[in-house]
N, CA, C and O atoms as a printed pandas DataFrame, in Angstrom:
     atom_number atom_name residue_name chain_id  residue_number  x_coord  y_coord  z_coord
0              1         N          MET        A               1   -1.145   11.669   46.202
1              2        CA          MET        A               1   -0.712   12.014   45.005
2              3         C          MET        A               1   -0.173   10.876   43.817
3              4         O          MET        A               1   -0.150   10.923   42.587
4              5         N          CYS        A               2    0.252    9.815   44.835
5              6        CA          CYS        A               2    0.156    8.643   44.093
6              7         C          CYS        A               2   -1.021    7.777   43.961
7              8         O          CYS        A               2   -0.962    6.819   43.191
8              9         N          LYS        A               3   -2.278    8.061   44.759
9             10        CA          LYS        A               3   -3.346    7.668   44.396
10            11         C          LYS        A               3   -4.132    8.073   42.976
11            12         O          LYS        A               3   -4.813    7.314   42.287
12            13         N          ILE        A               4   -3.846    9.469   42.739
13            14        CA          ILE        A               4   -4.172    9.944   41.502
14            15         C          ILE        A               4   -3.476    9.582   40.201
15            16         O          ILE        A               4   -4.056    9.568   39.115
16            17         N          SER        A               5   -2.130    9.277   40.393
17            18        CA          SER        A               5   -1.135    8.934   39.467
18            19         C          SER        A               5   -1.714    7.197   38.911
19            20         O          SER        A               5   -2.029    6.807   37.786
20            21         N          LEU        A               6   -1.674    6.505   40.164
21            22        CA          LEU        A               6   -2.675    5.362   40.026
22            23         C          LEU        A               6   -4.187    5.556   39.106
23            24         O          LEU        A               6   -4.484    4.762   38.214
24            25         N          ILE        A               7   -4.541    6.034   39.260
25            26        CA          ILE        A               7   -6.174    6.475   38.560
26            27         C          ILE        A               7   -5.631    6.684   37.366
27            28         O          ILE        A               7   -5.533    5.695   36.639
28            29         N          VAL        A               8   -5.215    7.803   36.931
29            30        CA          VAL        A               8   -4.537    8.380   35.941
30            31         C          VAL        A               8   -4.287    7.275   34.650
31            32         O          VAL        A               8   -4.795    7.251   33.529
32            33         N          ALA        A               9   -3.507    6.575   35.155
33            34        CA          ALA        A               9   -2.465    5.065   34.409
34            35         C          ALA        A               9   -3.501    4.403   34.405
35            36         O          ALA        A               9   -3.535    3.644   33.437
36            37         N          ALA        A              10   -4.331    4.347   35.023
37            38        CA          ALA        A              10   -5.639    3.104   35.024
38            39         C          ALA        A              10   -6.466    3.653   34.054
39            40         O          ALA        A              10   -6.896    2.787   33.292
40            41         N          LEU        A              11   -6.947    5.090   33.738
41            42        CA          LEU        A              11   -7.705    5.326   32.737
42            43         C          LEU        A              11   -7.134    5.137   31.465
43            44         O          LEU        A              11   -7.725    4.624   30.516
44            45         N          CYS        A              12   -5.241    5.824   31.449
45            46        CA          CYS        A              12   -4.977    5.785   30.197
46            47         C          CYS        A              12   -4.923    4.312   29.521
47            48         O          CYS        A              12   -4.824    4.165   28.303
48            49         N          LEU        A              13   -4.998    3.258   30.425
49            50        CA          LEU        A              13   -4.551    1.751   30.073
50            51         C          LEU        A              13   -6.102    1.335   29.209
51            52         O          LEU        A              13   -6.218    0.914   28.059
52            53         N          VAL        A              14   -7.138    1.615   30.184
53            54        CA          VAL        A              14   -8.485    1.566   29.702
54            55         C          VAL        A              14   -8.703    1.812   28.504
55            56         O          VAL        A              14   -9.071    0.967   27.688
56            57         N          ALA        A              15   -8.435    3.371   28.194
57            58        CA          ALA        A              15   -8.322    4.289   26.702
58            59         C          ALA        A              15   -7.751    3.834   25.816
59            60         O          ALA        A              15   -7.986    3.985   24.617
60            61         N          CYS        A              16   -6.680    3.031   26.474
61            62        CA          CYS        A              16   -5.799    2.432   24.946
62            63         C          CYS        A              16   -6.420    1.064   24.383
63            64         O          CYS        A              16   -6.511    0.706   23.209
64            65         N          CYS        A              17   -6.859    0.339   25.658
65            66        CA          CYS        A              17   -7.780   -1.002   25.567
66            67         C          CYS        A              17   -8.647   -0.989   24.342
67            68         O          CYS        A              17   -8.692   -1.711   23.346
68            69         N          TYR        A              18   -9.405    0.196   24.787
69            70        CA          TYR        A              18  -10.706    0.549   23.953
70            71         C          TYR        A              18  -10.399    1.165   22.752
71            72         O          TYR        A              18  -11.222    1.106   21.838
72            73         N          ALA        A              19   -9.505    1.659   22.627
73            74        CA          ALA        A              19   -9.322    2.050   21.146
74            75         C          ALA        A              19   -8.386    0.891   20.049
75            76         O          ALA        A              19   -8.371    0.717   18.830
76            77         N          ALA        A              20   -7.769    0.352   21.048
77            78        CA          ALA        A              20   -7.457   -1.124   19.827
78            79         C          ALA        A              20   -8.317   -2.347   19.666
79            80         O          ALA        A              20   -7.872   -3.289   19.010
80            81         N          ASP        A              21   -9.362   -2.404   20.143
81            82        CA          ASP        A              21  -10.573   -2.772   19.912
82            83         C          ASP        A              21  -11.455   -2.660   18.799
83            84         O          ASP        A              21  -12.457   -1.946   18.847
84            85         N          GLU        A              22  -11.139   -3.320   17.810
85            86        CA          GLU        A              22  -11.897   -2.883   16.356
86            87         C          GLU        A              22  -12.784   -4.085   16.329
87            88         O          GLU        A              22  -13.055   -4.534   15.215
88            89         N          SER        A              23  -13.232   -4.621   17.289
89            90        CA          SER        A              23  -14.408   -6.093   16.858
90            91         C          SER        A              23  -15.618   -5.692   16.568
91            92         O          SER        A              23  -16.431   -6.491   16.104
92            93         N          ASP        A              24  -15.979   -4.200   16.827
93            94        CA          ASP        A              24  -17.180   -3.737   16.757
94            95         C          ASP        A              24  -17.186   -2.950   15.678
95            96         O          ASP        A              24  -18.132   -2.174   15.536
96            97         N          ALA        A              25  -16.058   -3.000   14.641
97            98        CA          ALA        A              25  -16.363   -2.096   13.612
98            99         C          ALA        A              25  -17.355   -3.112   12.541
99           100         O          ALA        A              25  -17.354   -4.341   12.468
100          101         N          VAL        A              26  -18.177   -2.113   11.764
101          102        CA          VAL        A              26  -18.980   -2.515   10.708
102          103         C          VAL        A              26  -18.772   -1.873    9.548
103          104         O          VAL        A              26  -18.113   -0.835    9.489
104          105         N          VAL        A              27  -19.425   -2.552    8.331
105          106        CA          VAL        A              27  -19.579   -2.298    7.179
106          107         C          VAL        A              27  -20.204   -0.945    6.836
107          108         O          VAL        A              27  -21.409   -0.868    7.074
108          109         N          THR        A              28  -19.639    0.084    6.345
109          110        CA          THR        A              28  -20.835    1.372    6.199
110          111         C          THR        A              28  -20.938    1.349    5.203
111          112         O          THR        A              28  -22.046    1.616    4.737
112          113         N          LYS        A              29  -20.017    1.070    4.467
113          114        CA          LYS        A              29  -20.386    1.463    2.532
114          115         C          LYS        A              29  -19.584    0.336    1.851
115          116         O          LYS        A              29  -18.432    0.050    2.178
116          117         N          TYR        A              30  -20.487   -0.462    0.593
117          118        CA          TYR        A              30  -20.040   -1.463    0.067
118          119         C          TYR        A              30  -20.812   -1.212   -1.363
119          120         O          TYR        A              30  -22.004   -0.906   -1.330
120          121         N          THR        A              31  -20.115   -1.344   -2.636
121          122        CA          THR        A              31  -21.016   -1.280   -3.516
122          123         C          THR        A              31  -19.835   -2.253   -4.701
123          124         O          THR        A              31  -18.630   -2.011   -4.776
124          125         N          SER        A              32  -20.306   -2.955   -5.228
125          126        CA          SER        A              32  -19.859   -3.960   -6.613
126          127         C          SER        A              32  -20.451   -3.850   -8.136
127          128         O          SER        A              32  -21.655   -3.765   -8.373
128          129         N          GLN        A              33  -19.702   -3.861   -8.863
129          130        CA          GLN        A              33  -20.127   -4.282  -10.310
130          131         C          GLN        A              33  -18.936   -5.079  -11.001
131          132         O          GLN        A              33  -17.717   -4.932  -10.911
132          133         N          ILE        A              34  -19.597   -5.837  -11.610
133          134        CA          ILE        A              34  -19.124   -7.198  -12.391
134          135         C          ILE        A              34  -19.997   -6.992  -13.581
135          136         O          ILE        A              34  -21.182   -7.301  -13.453
136          137         N          ASN        A              35  -19.403   -6.304  -15.224
137          138        CA          ASN        A              35  -19.964   -6.586  -16.154
138          139         C          ASN        A              35  -19.486   -7.613  -17.156
139          140         O          ASN        A              35  -18.341   -8.063  -17.114
140          141         N          GLU        A              36  -20.258   -7.927  -17.933
141          142        CA          GLU        A              36  -20.169   -9.004  -19.063
142          143         C          GLU        A              36  -18.547   -9.037  -19.719
143          144         O          GLU        A              36  -17.801   -9.986  -19.958
144          145         N          ASP        A              37  -18.432   -8.038  -19.831
145          146        CA          ASP        A              37  -17.174   -7.564  -20.828
146          147         C          ASP        A              37  -15.578   -7.951  -20.036
147          148         O          ASP        A              37  -14.490   -7.885  -20.608
148          149         N          GLY        A              38  -15.828   -8.394  -18.469
149          150        CA          GLY        A              38  -14.694   -8.723  -17.636
150          151         C          GLY        A              38  -14.326   -7.563  -16.671
151          152         O          GLY        A              38  -13.766   -7.761  -15.593
152          153         N          THR        A              39  -14.682   -6.333  -17.138
153          154        CA          THR        A              39  -14.318   -5.154  -16.227
154          155         C          THR        A              39  -15.442   -5.267  -14.893
155          156         O          THR        A              39  -16.575   -5.747  -14.877
156          157         N          TYR        A              40  -14.720   -4.688  -13.912
157          158        CA          TYR        A              40  -15.430   -4.401  -12.693
158          159         C          TYR        A              40  -14.824   -3.247  -11.824
159          160         O          TYR        A              40  -13.942   -2.439  -12.116
160          161         N          GLY        A              41  -15.677   -3.430  -10.470
161          162        CA          GLY        A              41  -15.291   -2.181   -9.965
162          163         C          GLY        A              41  -15.966   -2.465   -8.357
163          164         O          GLY        A              41  -17.071   -2.972   -8.161
164          165         N          TYR        A              42  -15.099   -2.047   -7.392
165          166        CA          TYR        A              42  -15.679   -2.087   -6.087
166          167         C          TYR        A              42  -15.443   -0.857   -5.101
167          168         O          TYR        A              42  -14.393   -0.264   -5.345
168          169         N          GLU        A              43  -16.080   -0.417   -4.193
169          170        CA          GLU        A              43  -15.539    0.258   -2.890
170          171         C          GLU        A              43  -16.365   -0.217   -1.741
171          172         O          GLU        A              43  -17.443   -0.812   -1.732
172          173         N          TYR        A              44  -15.381    0.305   -0.508
173          174        CA          TYR        A              44  -15.920    0.027    0.948
174          175         C          TYR        A              44  -15.678    0.940    1.837
175          176         O          TYR        A              44  -15.034    1.934    1.501
176          177         N          GLY        A              45  -16.091    0.806    2.996
177          178        CA          GLY        A              45  -15.909    1.610    3.947
178          179         C          GLY        A              45  -16.133    0.882    5.140
179          180         O          GLY        A              45  -16.681   -0.211    5.004
180          181         N          THR        A              46  -15.831    1.248    6.265
181          182        CA          THR        A              46  -15.979    0.609    7.403
182          183         C          THR        A              46  -15.822    1.625    8.786
183          184         O          THR        A              46  -15.002    2.505    9.046
184          185         N          SER        A              47  -16.686    1.225    9.345
185          186        CA          SER        A              47  -17.105    2.429   10.848
186          187         C          SER        A              47  -15.751    2.718   11.426
187          188         O          SER        A              47  -15.772    3.770   12.065
188          189         N          ASN        A              48  -14.417    2.045   11.409
189          190        CA          ASN        A              48  -12.919    2.835   11.909
190          191         C          ASN        A              48  -11.906    3.165   10.825
191          192         O          ASN        A              48  -10.701    2.918   10.781
192          193         N          ASN        A              49  -12.857    3.909    9.792
193          194        CA          ASN        A              49  -12.102    4.305    8.652
194          195         C          ASN        A              49  -11.179    3.635    8.166
195          196         O          ASN        A              49   -9.996    3.971    8.209
196          197         N          ILE        A              50  -11.715    2.378    7.534
197          198        CA          ILE        A              50  -10.782    1.685    6.623
198          199         C          ILE        A              50  -11.711    1.741    5.491
199          200         O          ILE        A              50  -12.914    1.513    5.628
200          201         N          GLN        A              51  -10.994    2.134    4.032
201          202        CA          GLN        A              51  -11.782    2.750    3.218
202          203         C          GLN        A              51  -10.888    1.850    1.870
203          204         O          GLN        A              51   -9.687    1.589    1.942
204          205         N          GLY        A              52  -11.554    1.569    0.987
205          206        CA          GLY        A              52  -10.810    0.951   -0.698
206          207         C          GLY        A              52  -11.678    0.775   -1.456
207          208         O          GLY        A              52  -12.822    0.374   -1.245
208          209         N          GLN        A              53  -11.071    1.134   -2.601
209          210        CA          GLN        A              53  -11.606    1.046   -3.982
210          211         C          GLN        A              53  -10.885    0.345   -5.142
211          212         O          GLN        A              53   -9.677    0.568   -5.216
212          213         N          GLU        A              54  -11.484   -0.541   -6.145
213          214        CA          GLU        A              54  -10.706   -0.939   -7.223
214          215         C          GLU        A              54  -11.252   -0.870   -8.174
215          216         O          GLU        A              54  -12.377   -0.434   -7.929
216          217         N          SER        A              55  -11.085   -1.105   -9.481
217          218        CA          SER        A              55  -11.416   -1.005  -10.880
218          219         C          SER        A              55  -10.284   -1.902  -11.822
219          220         O          SER        A              55   -9.064   -1.821  -11.679
220          221         N          GLY        A              56  -10.838   -2.587  -12.603
221          222        CA          GLY        A              56  -10.481   -2.744  -13.761
222          223         C          GLY        A              56  -10.531   -4.258  -14.800
223          224         O          GLY        A              56  -11.620   -4.781  -15.039
224          225         N          VAL        A              57   -9.608   -4.672  -15.189
225          226        CA          VAL        A              57  -10.275   -6.052  -16.007
226          227         C          VAL        A              57   -9.911   -7.398  -15.437
227          228         O          VAL        A              57   -8.790   -7.828  -15.168
228          229         N          GLY        A              58  -10.922   -7.894  -15.325
229          230        CA          GLY        A              58  -10.213   -9.434  -14.548
230          231         C          GLY        A              58   -9.285   -9.922  -14.818
231          232         O          GLY        A              58   -9.208   -9.828  -16.043
232          233         N          GLY        A              59   -8.316  -10.512  -14.383
233          234        CA          GLY        A              59   -7.113  -11.632  -14.428
234          235         C          GLY        A              59   -6.133  -10.862  -15.591
235          236         O          GLY        A              59   -5.483  -11.544  -16.383
236          237         N          ALA        A              60   -6.083   -9.007  -15.623
237          238        CA          ALA        A              60   -5.417   -8.553  -16.583
238          239         C          ALA        A              60   -4.922   -7.406  -16.027
239          240         O          ALA        A              60   -3.856   -6.864  -16.319
240          241         N          TYR        A              61   -5.822   -7.009  -15.121
241          242        CA          TYR        A              61   -5.596   -5.311  -14.672
242          243         C          TYR        A              61   -6.367   -4.807  -13.739
243          244         O          TYR        A              61   -7.565   -5.042  -13.582
244          245         N          ALA        A              62   -5.520   -3.938  -12.956
245          246        CA          ALA        A              62   -6.140   -3.852  -11.540
246          247         C          ALA        A              62   -5.931   -2.394  -11.362
247          248         O          ALA        A              62   -4.997   -1.988  -12.054
248          249         N          GLN        A              63   -6.463   -1.560  -10.709
249          250        CA          GLN        A              63   -6.144   -0.011  -10.226
250          251         C          GLN        A              63   -7.055   -0.074   -9.207
251          252         O          GLN        A              63   -8.188   -0.546   -9.291
252          253         N          GLY        A              64   -6.233    0.697   -7.666
253          254        CA          GLY        A              64   -7.131    1.020   -6.852
254          255         C          GLY        A              64   -6.349    1.923   -5.905
255          256         O          GLY        A              64   -5.321    2.545   -6.172
256          257         N          SER        A              65   -6.874    1.894   -4.998
257          258        CA          SER        A              65   -6.577    2.576   -3.347
258          259         C          SER        A              65   -7.117    2.067   -1.947
259          260         O          SER        A              65   -8.321    1.829   -1.858
260          261         N          TYR        A              66   -6.399    1.911   -0.989
261          262        CA          TYR        A              66   -7.162    1.649    0.318
262          263         C          TYR        A              66   -6.235    2.593    1.470
263          264         O          TYR        A              66   -5.020    2.711    1.317
264          265         N          SER        A              67   -6.776    3.078    2.336
265          266        CA          SER        A              67   -6.458    3.592    3.517
266          267         C          SER        A              67   -7.070    3.219    5.060
267          268         O          SER        A              67   -8.196    2.750    5.226
268          269         N          TYR        A              68   -6.128    3.515    6.138
269          270        CA          TYR        A              68   -6.486    3.415    7.459
270          271         C          TYR        A              68   -5.765    3.891    8.107
271          272         O          TYR        A              68   -4.674    4.292    7.703
272          273         N          ILE        A              69   -6.199    3.989    9.389
273          274        CA          ILE        A              69   -5.071    4.641   10.538
274          275         C          ILE        A              69   -4.248    3.681   11.203
275          276         O          ILE        A              69   -4.946    2.765   11.637
276          277         N          ALA        A              70   -3.105    3.548   11.435
277          278        CA          ALA        A              70   -2.296    2.534   11.895
278          279         C          ALA        A              70   -2.199    2.755   13.212
279          280         O          ALA        A              70   -2.411    3.889   13.644
280          281         N          PRO        A              71   -1.915    1.869   13.930
281          282        CA          PRO        A              71   -1.857    1.633   15.377
282          283         C          PRO        A              71   -1.170    2.801   15.985
283          284         O          PRO        A              71   -1.617    3.283   17.026
284          285         N          ASP        A              72   -0.175    3.261   15.440
285          286        CA          ASP        A              72    0.527    4.582   16.268
286          287         C          ASP        A              72   -0.006    5.982   15.524
287          288         O          ASP        A              72    0.653    7.019   15.442
288          289         N          GLY        A              73   -1.315    5.774   15.016
289          290        CA          GLY        A              73   -1.477    6.925   14.727
290          291         C          GLY        A              73   -1.550    7.678   13.296
291          292         O          GLY        A              73   -2.170    8.690   12.969
292          293         N          GLN        A              74   -0.684    6.811   12.551
293          294        CA          GLN        A              74   -0.282    7.637   11.386
294          295         C          GLN        A              74   -1.227    7.358   10.385
295          296         O          GLN        A              74   -1.592    6.187   10.278
296          297         N          PRO        A              75   -1.773    8.352    9.503
297          298        CA          PRO        A              75   -2.806    7.770    8.499
298          299         C          PRO        A              75   -1.821    7.071    7.332
299          300         O          PRO        A              75   -0.668    7.350    7.004
300          301         N          ILE        A              76   -2.553    6.264    6.947
301          302        CA          ILE        A              76   -1.557    5.260    5.600
302          303         C          ILE        A              76   -2.763    5.212    4.391
303          304         O          ILE        A              76   -3.893    4.732    4.486
304          305         N          GLN        A              77   -2.178    5.821    3.326
305          306        CA          GLN        A              77   -3.068    5.792    2.252
306          307         C          GLN        A              77   -1.768    5.312    0.914
307          308         O          GLN        A              77   -0.667    5.732    0.558
308          309         N          ILE        A              78   -2.764    4.145    0.498
309          310        CA          ILE        A              78   -1.522    3.426   -0.977
310          311         C          ILE        A              78   -2.420    3.497   -1.795
311          312         O          ILE        A              78   -3.601    3.339   -1.484
312          313         N          GLU        A              79   -1.942    3.792   -3.202
313          314        CA          GLU        A              79   -2.377    3.756   -4.251
314          315         C          GLU        A              79   -1.384    2.912   -4.984
315          316         O          GLU        A              79   -0.163    3.072   -4.993
316          317         N          TYR        A              80   -2.360    1.619   -5.847
317          318        CA          TYR        A              80   -1.938    0.784   -6.690
318          319         C          TYR        A              80   -2.001    0.401   -8.126
319          320         O          TYR        A              80   -3.156    0.534   -8.530
320          321         N          THR        A              81   -1.444    0.109   -8.755
321          322        CA          THR        A              81   -1.582   -0.888   -9.947
322          323         C          THR        A              81   -1.272   -2.095   -9.794
323          324         O          THR        A              81   -0.617   -2.570   -8.866
324          325         N          ALA        A              82   -1.842   -2.776  -10.922
325          326        CA          ALA        A              82   -1.451   -4.500  -10.718
326          327         C          ALA        A              82   -1.531   -4.745  -12.017
327          328         O          ALA        A              82   -2.729   -4.627  -12.272
328          329         N          ASP        A              83   -0.747   -5.120  -13.360
329          330        CA          ASP        A              83   -0.734   -5.432  -14.583
330          331         C          ASP        A              83    0.186   -6.140  -14.636
331          332         O          ASP        A              83    0.687   -6.598  -13.609
332          333         N          GLN        A              84    0.638   -6.406  -15.822
333          334        CA          GLN        A              84    1.855   -7.405  -16.477
334          335         C          GLN        A              84    3.253   -7.203  -15.539
335          336         O          GLN        A              84    4.007   -8.174  -15.469
336          337         N          ASN        A              85    3.548   -6.183  -14.946
337          338        CA          ASN        A              85    4.600   -5.968  -14.683
338          339         C          ASN        A              85    4.429   -6.144  -12.799
339          340         O          ASN        A              85    5.437   -5.872  -12.146
340          341         N          GLY        A              86    3.536   -6.457  -12.266
341          342        CA          GLY        A              86    3.279   -7.048  -11.265
342          343         C          GLY        A              86    2.142   -5.906  -10.364
343          344         O          GLY        A              86    1.263   -5.236  -10.907
344          345         N          TYR        A              87    2.435   -5.927   -9.002
345          346        CA          TYR        A              87    1.711   -4.879   -7.960
346          347         C          TYR        A              87    2.947   -3.925   -7.812
347          348         O          TYR        A              87    4.102   -4.127   -7.438
348          349         N          GLN        A              88    2.371   -2.967   -8.184
349          350        CA          GLN        A              88    3.170   -1.392   -7.978
350          351         C          GLN        A              88    2.772   -0.341   -6.958
351          352         O          GLN        A              88    2.582    0.779   -7.433
352          353         N          PRO        A              89    2.597   -0.491   -5.562
353          354        CA          PRO        A              89    2.298    0.087   -4.594
354          355         C          PRO        A              89    2.774    1.859   -4.251
355          356         O          PRO        A              89    3.912    2.284   -4.055
356          357         N          LYS        A              90    1.727    2.482   -4.266
357          358        CA          LYS        A              90    2.843    3.963   -3.852
358          359         C          LYS        A              90    2.183    4.665   -2.867
359          360         O          LYS        A              90    0.999    4.941   -3.056
360          361         N          GLY        A              91    2.765    5.027   -1.788
361          362        CA          GLY        A              91    2.345    5.686   -0.671
362          363         C          GLY        A              91    3.380    6.148    0.221
363          364         O          GLY        A              91    4.286    5.371    0.523
364          365         N          ASP        A              92    3.345    7.469    0.735
365          366        CA          ASP        A              92    4.180    8.456    1.409
366          367         C          ASP        A              92    5.041    7.342    2.587
367          368         O          ASP        A              92    6.227    7.566    2.829
368          369         N          HIS        A              93    4.337    6.193    3.242
369          370        CA          HIS        A              93    4.996    5.700    4.472
370          371         C          HIS        A              93    5.989    4.611    3.722
371          372         O          HIS        A              93    6.893    4.115    4.394
372          373         N          LEU        A              94    5.836    4.253    2.399
373          374        CA          LEU        A              94    6.489    3.249    2.003
374          375         C          LEU        A              94    8.252    3.772    1.665
375          376         O          LEU        A              94    8.766    4.731    1.090
376          377         N          PRO        A              95    8.795    2.466    2.429
377          378        CA          PRO        A              95   10.352    2.760    2.296
378          379         C          PRO        A              95   10.725    3.359    0.279
379          380         O          PRO        A              95   10.100    3.226   -0.773
380          381         N          THR        A              96   11.711    3.837    0.571
381          382        CA          THR        A              96   12.411    4.311   -1.243
382          383         C          THR        A              96   13.586    3.650   -1.247
383          384         O          THR        A              96   14.306    3.631   -0.249
384          385         N          PRO        A              97   13.950    2.937   -2.568
385          386        CA          PRO        A              97   15.220    2.958   -2.321
386          387         C          PRO        A              97   16.257    3.568   -2.363
387          388         O          PRO        A              97   15.990    4.515   -3.103
388          389         N          PRO        A              98   17.456    3.677   -2.005
389          390        CA          PRO        A              98   18.895    4.440   -1.905
390          391         C          PRO        A              98   18.903    4.793   -3.373
391          392         O          PRO        A              98   18.441    4.240   -4.371
392          393         N          PRO        A              99   19.783    6.222   -3.104
393          394        CA          PRO        A              99   19.998    6.474   -4.618
394          395         C          PRO        A              99   21.090    5.162   -5.288
395          396         O          PRO        A              99   21.464    4.163   -4.673
396          397         N          ILE        A             100   21.337    5.440   -6.321
397          398        CA          ILE        A             100   22.208    4.701   -7.009
398          399         C          ILE        A             100   23.765    5.261   -6.842
399          400         O          ILE        A             100   23.814    6.485   -6.971
400          401         N          PRO        A             101   24.688    4.805   -6.656
401          402        CA          PRO        A             101   26.006    5.072   -6.567
402          403         C          PRO        A             101   26.085    5.844   -7.656
403          404         O          PRO        A             101   25.233    5.688   -8.530
404          405         N          ASP        A             102   27.243    6.944   -7.840
405          406        CA          ASP        A             102   27.888    7.311   -8.807
406          407         C          ASP        A             102   28.717    6.560   -9.742
407          408         O          ASP        A             102   28.836    6.817  -10.940
408          409         N          TYR        A             103   29.186    5.771   -9.213
409          410        CA          TYR        A             103   30.658    4.947   -9.752
410          411         C          TYR        A             103   29.491    3.402  -10.488
411          412         O          TYR        A             103   29.866    2.646  -11.385
412          413         N          ILE        A             104   28.474    3.348   -9.960
413          414        CA          ILE        A             104   27.554    2.597  -10.696
414          415         C          ILE        A             104   26.873    3.231  -12.224
415          416         O          ILE        A             104   26.681    2.618  -13.274
416          417         N          LEU        A             105   26.623    4.569  -11.918
417          418        CA          LEU        A             105   26.010    5.135  -13.133
418          419         C          LEU        A             105   27.287    5.833  -14.156
419          420         O          LEU        A             105   27.145    5.825  -15.379
420          421         N          ARG        A             106   28.189    6.264  -13.679
421          422        CA          ARG        A             106   29.301    6.026  -14.376
422          423         C          ARG        A             106   29.329    4.857  -15.430
423          424         O          ARG        A             106   29.194    4.952  -16.650
424          425         N          ALA        A             107   29.580    3.498  -14.507
425          426        CA          ALA        A             107   29.440    2.030  -15.042
426          427         C          ALA        A             107   28.373    2.064  -16.220
427          428         O          ALA        A             107   28.711    2.043  -17.403
428          429         N          LEU        A             108   26.976    2.124  -15.762
429          430        CA          LEU        A             108   26.234    1.971  -16.821
430          431         C          LEU        A             108   26.431    2.396  -17.846
431          432         O          LEU        A             108   26.413    1.750  -18.893
432          433         N          GLU        A             109   26.741    4.023  -17.677
433          434        CA          GLU        A             109   26.729    4.970  -18.960
434          435         C          GLU        A             109   28.100    4.367  -19.813
435          436         O          GLU        A             109   27.975    4.411  -21.037
436          437         N          TYR        A             110   29.080    3.944  -19.415
437          438        CA          TYR        A             110   30.320    3.285  -19.975
438          439         C          TYR        A             110   29.680    2.136  -20.835
439          440         O          TYR        A             110   29.464    2.175  -22.046
440          441         N          ILE        A             111   29.470    1.299  -20.130
441          442        CA          ILE        A             111   28.494    0.379  -20.835
442          443         C          ILE        A             111   27.553    0.414  -22.477
443          444         O          ILE        A             111   27.591   -0.130  -23.580
444          445         N          GLU        A             112   26.654    1.568  -21.630
445          446        CA          GLU        A             112   25.947    1.935  -22.879
446          447         C          GLU        A             112   26.779    2.356  -24.151
447          448         O          GLU        A             112   26.699    1.809  -25.251
448          449         N          THR        A             113   27.697    3.560  -23.775
449          450        CA          THR        A             113   28.502    3.890  -25.227
450          451         C          THR        A             113   29.098    3.059  -25.658
451          452         O          THR        A             113   29.117    2.981  -26.886
452          453         N          HIS        A             114   29.884    2.024  -24.830
453          454        CA          HIS        A             114   30.744    1.143  -25.524
454          455         C          HIS        A             114   30.253   -0.913  -25.619
455          456         O          HIS        A             114   30.698   -1.895  -25.024
456          457         N          PRO        A             115   29.112   -0.715  -26.730
457          458        CA          PRO        A             115   28.271   -1.711  -26.590
458          459         C          PRO        A             115   29.356   -2.720  -27.024
459          460         O          PRO        A             115   30.368   -2.366  -27.627
460          461         N          PHE        A             116   29.093   -3.959  -26.691
461          462        CA          PHE        A             116   30.025   -5.261  -26.892
462          463         C          PHE        A             116   29.302   -5.971  -28.085
463          464         O          PHE        A             116   28.144   -6.298  -28.346
464          465         N          PRO        A             117   30.507   -6.056  -28.678
465          466        CA          PRO        A             117   29.882   -6.769  -30.501
466          467         C          PRO        A             117   29.422   -7.993  -30.025
467          468         O          PRO        A             117   29.972   -8.705  -29.185
468          469         N          ARG        A             118   28.154   -8.234  -30.741
469          470        CA          ARG        A             118   27.701   -9.609  -30.621
470          471         C          ARG        A             118   28.500  -10.632  -31.650
471          472         O          ARG        A             118   29.074  -10.393  -32.712
472          473         N          ILE        A             119   28.331  -11.744  -30.990
473          474        CA          ILE        A             119   29.173  -12.745  -31.302
474          475         C          ILE        A             119   28.173  -13.933  -31.865
475          476         O          ILE        A             119   27.352  -14.390  -31.069
476          477         N          GLN        A             120   28.217  -14.450  -33.223
477          478        CA          GLN        A             120   27.429  -15.264  -34.296
478          479         C          GLN        A             120   27.879  -16.667  -33.725
479          480         O          GLN        A             120   28.984  -17.175  -33.921
480          481         N          LEU        A             121   27.022  -17.119  -33.111
481          482        CA          LEU        A             121   27.671  -18.655  -33.193
482          483         C          LEU        A             121   27.159  -19.578  -34.119
483          484         O          LEU        A             121   26.072  -19.384  -34.662
484          485         N          LYS        A             122   27.935  -20.683  -34.371
485          486        CA          LYS        A             122   28.096  -21.643  -35.643
486          487         C          LYS        A             122   27.002  -22.501  -35.261
487          488         O          LYS        A             122   26.715  -22.967  -34.159
488          489         N          LYS        A             123   26.463  -22.615  -36.357
489          490        CA          LYS        A             123   25.226  -24.040  -36.520
490          491         C          LYS        A             123   25.634  -25.104  -36.992
491          492         O          LYS        A             123   24.866  -26.058  -37.117
């Protein structure tokens, strides 16, 4: 019985090592287009299920997505935009901020309904 357990454990270890080794992955799809007006787009895919695409206007705006399988087996999918407001990713696995406490919301509402008078500085 102990011998069978060792064999099963060894096979599991070999399977884990094989699954973790992605050094043999190859690019299966790649397209790229750069236009004279500064717009561009590209798309790629690999044999180990990494995929991505992006389009935009060089230096000003981009939108795209990428996906892969995490080491724990969870599928990861990110959609994003990047513009004057920075990089803005969206994905189900990303952490979300906690809700704003009620007392903060009440304070913000009070500040909004009771504006502070502007002070004119002398020149």
